[in-house]
N, C-alpha and C positions, 0 to 999 in steps of 0.2 A: 441511855439514848433510846428512845421508843420510834420504831418505823411501822409505817404503812406501805404495803406492797400491792400496786395494781398494775395492769398492763393492757394493749389491745384496746383502746378506748374507740378506734375507728370512727372519728368524729368525721361526719358528713357521709357516713354509710348509709345505702338504701337497701331495702329488703324488697326484690321484685319491683324498683321503680318508686317505692315508697321512702321518702326522706324521713330519718328519726332523729332529727336535731333537737325538738322538743323532748322527747325521751332522754336524749343524752344529756341534755341540760340538766332534767331532773336528777338522774341518777350521779351525775358529777357533784350536785349539791348534796344528795345523800352521802358519797364519799366524803366531802368535807365535813359533814355533821358527824359522821363517824370517826374522823381524825380528831376533832374538837373534843368530842365526847371521851375518847381514848387518850387524851392529853399527848397525841402524837408530835414528836420533834421534827420528823423527817418523812415525806411522802416520796416512794421510789416508784417511777414510771417506766416499765420495761418494753417501750418502744410500741410501734405502731399507733402513734398518736393521733394521725389522720388516716384515711382510707385511700387516699390517692396522693401522687407525687405532688399534683398542683391542687389543693384543696381550696375550696370556696372561701370568699371572703367571710362568710357566715361562720364557717367551720373554724377558723383561724381566730375569729372575734371570740367564738365560745372557748376555744383552748387557753387563750390568754386572760379571759374573765376568770375561768377556773383557777389558774396558778396564781392569779393577782389574789384571788379571794383567799387562796391558802397563804399567802405572804401576809396578807392584812390581819390574818388571825395568828401570827406568828410561828407559822409552820414553813419549814424548809422544803424546796422541791428540788429532787435530783432525777432528770429525764433523758433518756437515750432515744436514737430512732430504730425504727424497725423496717422490715423490708417494703412496707407500705409508704413509708416516708421518702421523700426527699432530705437527705441528713444536711445537706448544705442549706436548703430553705428552711429546714426547722430550726438550724442553730444560728440562724443570720442575727438574730436579735438577742444572741447570747450574753454579749457584753453588757447591754441595758437592763436585760432581765436578771442577770448575776448580782446587780446592784441592789436587788430586793430579796435576796437569798434564793433565786430560782435558777438552777443550774442546769442548762440544757447543753449535753456533753456531745461534743464531736470527737474525732480522734486527737484534736491538740486542745486539751484543756488549759487556756491561758488566762483564767480568771484573776481578779485582784483578790488577793489574800487579806479578807477583811471578816468581822463578825457582823451578823445580822441576825434579829431574833433570837439572841443566846446561843446562837450556833457559830462556830469560828471556822471559817476556811483556813487551815493551817498549811496545806500543801496541795500541789495539783500539778498535773503532767500529761504525758501522752496516754490517753484512757484511763486516768485515775484522779480522784480528788480525796482529800484527808480532811475530817470534820472532827470537831471536839465541843463539846458543852462544858468544859471544866473537869469533868469527872471521868468520861470515857472518851478515847480517841478512836475513831473507826476509819479505816481504809475502804474506799469503795472503788472497786474496777468498774469502769463504766465503758463497757464493750458493745457497740452499736451493731446492728445486723451488718455482716460483711459478707461477699461472695467469695473472693480468694483471700483478702487480708485486710485489716483496717487501715486506712489511711496511714502513710509514713512508715508502714513494714514492708520490708524487703521480702520476697517469696521465693522459693525453690519450688517450681512446677512440679517437678518430679517426685515431691513430697506429698504423701496422703494427706487429704485434708484434716483427718483427726489428728495426725500428727502435728501438722502446722500450727492448728488450733491450740494443741497442748502447749507448743511452744510460745505462742503468744500470750496465751494467759500466764504461763510461768514467767515470761518477761515482764509482764504488767506488775505481777505479784512481787516481783523483786525489789519493786519501790515502797513496799510495805515496811514500816517499821516494827521490830519483835512485839512492842508495847501495844501495837494498835490491833483492833479486832478486824478480820477481813470479811468484805461483802462482795459479792459479784453481781453486777446487774447488768443483764445481756439478753439479746433477743436472737434466739435459734432453735433448731430442732435436735432436742435431746433424746437419744435412745432411752426408749420404753414409753415415750410420750405417745398420745392418741390424738390424731388430726381430726378436724370436723370440716364439714363442706364450706364453711366461710372462710377458710385460709387458702391462700395461693399453694398452687403445688410444689412441694419440696423439689429439690433438684433430682432429675432423672437418674434413678439407680440408688438413690439414697447415699451418695458420696459425700454428703454435707451433713449427715447424721453425725454428732457428737456424743461420745460415752462419758458416763458421769466421771470415770477415771481421770479424764482430761482435766478436771477441776482441781486445782492445788488444794493440799492437805489444809493449808493456814485459811481457807475461806469457811468461814462460820454458817454463812447463809447464801445461797445461790437464789437472787430474783428473777426469774425467767419470764420472757414474753415470748410469743408467736402462736402458742395454742390456746384456742379459746375455752377449753373446759378445765377447770381448775384440778391439778394433777400433782400429785407428790412424787418426784421420781426417786427420791431418798429421803426416807423419814430421819434415818441417823445423821445423814449429813446436810439436812434441810435444805435440798434442792426442790425448788417449787415453781409450777406455773400457777399465777394467781388467775388466770383466765380472764376473759372479756367480762365487763361490768352489767351487760344486758345480753340476752340471747340473739344471735347474728343469723343463724341457720337452722333449717329444721332438724337436723339431725343433734341439735342442744335440746330438743324437746324434753321436759324433764330436769335438765342438769339445773342445780342450784347456782346462783351468781354470788360471788363473796370478794372481800378483800382479806389479805393475811396481815395480821398484826404480829410484832415480836418486838423483844427488846434486847439490846445489849447490855449486859451487867457483868461487870468484872472480867470483860472479854469475852464472855459467851452469851449464847443465845438464850433467852429464858421467855417464859409466857407466851410461847407461841401459840395463837389461836386464829381462827377465821370468823368472820363477822359477815352474815348474809346481806345481800342487798337485795331489795323489793321493788325498785323502780324499774319501768319499763315494761312493755307489752310483753306477754308471754307467746311463745309459738306452741301452736297445736296441729297435729296430724290427724284428721278425722274422715271417716268415710261413712256413706249412706247407700240406702237401697233405692236406686231410681232418683229421678228428678223430685218425686212426691217426698221424699225424705229429707230434703236440703233443709226446710224451715226448721224441723224439729231439731235437728244436731247443730246448726248454726245459731239457733236462739239460746244455746246453754253455752256459746263460745263468742259472745259479742265483746268481750275485753281482750280477746286474743287475736293474733292474726292467725289465718288458717290456710293450711295446705288442705285441699278438700279432694277427695276421691269419691266418685259416684259409679256404683256397681251398677251396670244397666245391661240389658239383652239388646240395645240399639244404640246408636250413636246420638249425640246431643243435636239439637237443632241450633243454628245460630242465635235465634231469637231466645232460646232456653238458657244459654251461655250468657248472653247480655244482660239478661234479667236478673240472673243471680248475681253477676259483677255490679250492676246497677244498685241492688237491693243490699247487699252486702259488702260495703267497701273494705272489710277486714280480710276478706278471702283474696290471697295473693297468687295462688295457684288453682286450677281445676284440671283434675285428671280423671280420665273416663276409664273404667276397667270393664271391657265387654265380657259378658258372660252368657251361656247358652240359657241360663236360668236366672233370675233375679233372687233366688236363694242363695245367699252368702255362703251357707255350709256346704253347697254342692257345686260351687264354682269351679272351674278348671285353672289352674295356675299357668302363667304363659311358659314358666320354664319347662313344663311338661307336654308341651303342643309340639306337633311336628312341623317341619318347614312349611308344608303345604297348609296347615291351619293357621301358623302364624302369619303367613301372607294373607290368608282369607279374612284373618280378624283386622289385620291392618288396613286392608283395603275397604271393609265394611266402615271401619273408623273414619277414613278419609273422605270415601265418596258415598257413604250411605247406602251401599247396595252391595250384592255379591260380585266377583270378578266373573267374566265369562271364560269359558274353558281356554281360549285362544290366549288371554293374557296369563291365565293361571300356568298353562303347559309352557310357555315362553320363560315365566320365572321360575319355574322347576329346572328347566333346561340349563338356565343360566348358575343356578345353584350347584348343579351337577358338574357342570365345567368347573367351577370355582372348587 
């Protein structure tokens, strides 16, 4: 049985106000083509289908067009919710979707046991489903993002999250038959993972970070969602974040996007590899010397979204900023870095400036002139008190 692992679609997500539905439609079609070319049987979507709890109708239409296209091409879909999704809303159509081999899993998987597209749903229950293609039987623990515990699980609030999550996973995997290969499909922050700016803050203090040791030993592959850069948490145990299909934040500049393909053969993971995705605009962080340098750098980045830093010895005028935004609609951010000289090689970094110099630079950026002595002294007195 052959699988494709993806996650963090974030359908409807914006970049600094720019809606990217057209890009998302193209990349979802690219994933479909990869699945067809690779003769994939099952697509695993590890949460964050949408970017908000209440997605737009256009975002919902795109998701259901996507999974319907998989179904029409003989591919089963298994999907869970992430922290950006409203799990109840996402799974509202689960009974209707399951008739087409599209399993949108919540805490209670009460699907009709049937065969569709050569994949037979032979068992299901709280946070799991079991599939068979006549040769292999695969147990998939479907554990959506949860704050304290998945729906239906009693919790001990005195028990640390890591221990509680380990008990929950152990409980789910107790439903696996010895003849079945185990897969975990979940959305969480795994110890060793690296966040990017596009993800919401992890719970304060990292108390909801899970160690790989919490994953039961009988799990052959862990399909993770939540982090947007592809990351292999454990190569030996196949614990992997597939990452988002396109770049969603500027700290993903340069990161390649992909889906992960693997097979279950004789109960083991074989032929694991990633396939690059090429759809969607790339993000670029670039800088230039003064307003006069803008055209030169942006002319080379017309196909990218750009976070632009202008190094200058004076603040930008309103007219200059407006002209850049009007002429280059791919520029989503404009930053000014003030320097005593337009020579980038000799400019002073902010971290090395004194409190006085920092305030002077801020004031010049905000008001276009030097602060008078009275304002400067008042600021320094306040900072001294603090």
